C-alpha positions in Angstrom: 56.7 24.5 81.7 57.5 21.5 79.4 57.3 22.5 75.6 54.3 20.0 74.1 52.0 21.9 76.8 53.4 25.1 75.8 52.8 24.4 72.1 48.7 23.2 73.7 48.5 26.5 75.7 49.7 28.4 72.5 47.2 26.4 70.1 45.1 27.5 72.9 45.1 30.6 72.5 44.1 31.1 68.8 41.6 28.0 68.5 40.5 27.7 72.4 39.8 24.3 72.4 42.9 22.4 69.2 45.6 22.8 72.5 43.2 20.8 75.2 42.6 18.8 73.0 46.1 17.9 72.4 46.9 18.2 76.3 44.8 14.7 76.3 41.0 16.1 77.0 39.3 15.5 74.4 35.5 15.6 75.5 36.7 19.1 77.1 38.0 20.1 74.1 35.7 19.0 72.5 33.0 21.5 74.0 35.0 24.4 74.5 36.0 24.4 69.9 31.2 24.1 69.8 31.6 26.8 72.2 33.8 29.0 70.0 31.8 28.2 67.0 29.1 29.5 68.4 29.7 32.5 69.4 31.5 33.1 66.6 28.1 32.7 65.2 26.5 34.5 67.6 29.4 37.8 67.4 28.1 37.8 62.9 24.7 39.7 63.6 24.2 42.2 65.5 21.4 40.7 68.7 23.7 37.6 68.5 26.8 39.7 69.6 25.0 40.8 73.4 25.5 37.1 73.6 28.1 35.7 71.5 30.7 38.5 73.2 30.9 37.1 76.5 31.0 33.6 75.6 33.4 33.8 73.1 35.8 35.5 76.1 35.1 32.9 78.8 35.8 30.0 76.8 39.3 31.6 75.4 39.7 32.0 79.1 38.4 28.4 79.9 41.1 27.0 77.5 43.6 29.2 78.4 42.9 28.3 82.8 42.6 24.2 80.9 45.8 24.3 80.2 47.5 26.7 82.5 46.3 24.5 85.7 47.8 20.6 84.2 49.9 20.1 86.5 53.4 18.4 84.6 52.8 15.0 85.5 48.7 14.8 84.6 49.3 16.3 81.2 52.0 13.5 81.0 49.8 10.9 82.2 47.2 11.9 79.3 49.9 11.8 76.6 50.6 8.0 77.7 47.7 7.4 77.2 47.1 8.5 74.4 50.1 6.9 73.1 48.8 3.5 74.5 45.5 3.7 72.9 47.2 4.8 69.7 49.3 1.4 69.3 46.3 -0.9 70.3 45.0 -0.2 67.3 
């Protein structure tokens, strides 16, 4: 596991979706962040916590699995595509 992938994994441990975006999967990362925020809002209410806590755990696990299952070649490909797009602007 390379250093950038490890950093993305650690970031995903604290904010699911942020590390996924760092890894180059922007659409999946945005969905994870939105669901993470929704779960936090639901947890703040008594009845919503029944749905919010399992959603929170599910999104957290999904974020970790997203990074861990990316092989190094796919991770580097996403990073190089992102760098190419940035240099074209």
